[in-house]
C-alpha positions in Angstrom: 0.1 -0.3 -0.2 1.3 3.8 -0.7 2.0 6.1 1.2 1.1 9.9 1.8 5.2 11.3 1.3 4.3 13.7 4.3 2.9 12.9 7.7 0.7 14.6 10.2 1.1 12.7 13.2 -1.6 12.7 15.4 -2.3 15.1 18.4 0.3 14.7 21.4 -0.7 15.3 24.2 1.0 18.6 25.2 -1.0 19.7 21.9 1.3 20.3 19.2 1.9 17.4 15.6 5.2 15.8 14.5 4.8 15.9 11.2 7.6 13.3 8.6 8.3 13.5 5.2 9.3 10.2 3.9 12.1 11.1 1.6 13.4 7.9 -0.5 11.4 5.1 1.7 13.4 6.8 4.7 11.5 9.4 7.3 12.4 12.7 8.2 11.3 14.9 11.5 10.6 18.5 10.3 9.1 19.0 13.3 5.9 19.3 15.7 3.3 21.9 14.1 1.1 24.4 16.2 -0.3 25.3 13.0 -1.1 25.4 10.1 1.9 27.8 9.1 4.4 25.4 11.3 3.5 22.7 8.3 3.9 25.8 5.6 7.1 26.4 7.2 8.4 23.2 7.5 8.0 22.8 4.1 8.9 25.6 2.3 12.1 24.5 4.3 11.8 21.0 2.8 12.2 22.3 -0.6 8.2 20.8 -1.3 6.4 22.4 -3.7 3.4 24.3 -3.5 3.5 24.4 0.5 0.8 27.0 1.4 -1.4 24.5 -1.9 -0.5 21.4 0.0 -1.4 21.8 3.7 -4.7 23.9 2.8 -5.7 22.1 -0.5 -3.9 18.3 -1.0 -5.2 15.2 -0.9 -4.7 12.3 0.2 -1.7 10.9 -2.1 0.1 14.1 -0.5 -0.5 14.5 3.5 -2.1 12.5 4.9 -3.6 13.7 9.2 -3.1 11.1 11.1 -5.5 9.8 14.6 -7.7 13.8 14.2 -9.5 16.1 12.0 -7.2 17.3 10.1 -6.0 21.1 10.8 -6.6 21.0 14.5 -3.4 21.1 16.7 -4.7 21.2 20.4 -6.5 18.2 22.3 -10.4 19.0 22.9 -10.4 19.3 26.9 -11.4 15.9 29.3 -14.4 16.5 30.9 -13.1 18.4 34.3 -16.8 18.8 35.8 -16.2 17.4 39.5 -19.8 16.4 41.4 
């Protein structure tokens, strides 16, 4: 099965999402993103063409958002109501 070359991993418990880029069958860590702008900047530095389009309009063939909704970087707060 073919995987997208760019992976935005699930949200970490402290917030943010790790971003990796698959190059020549190896994953390179680009950083931890707290916003779409961070992901775009990581891809720009990695010389990915049209990083804005990849993040904001890219299809599943280019970018995979794992575990959580795309473009979300903070975990949903748990219900803290205490009786």
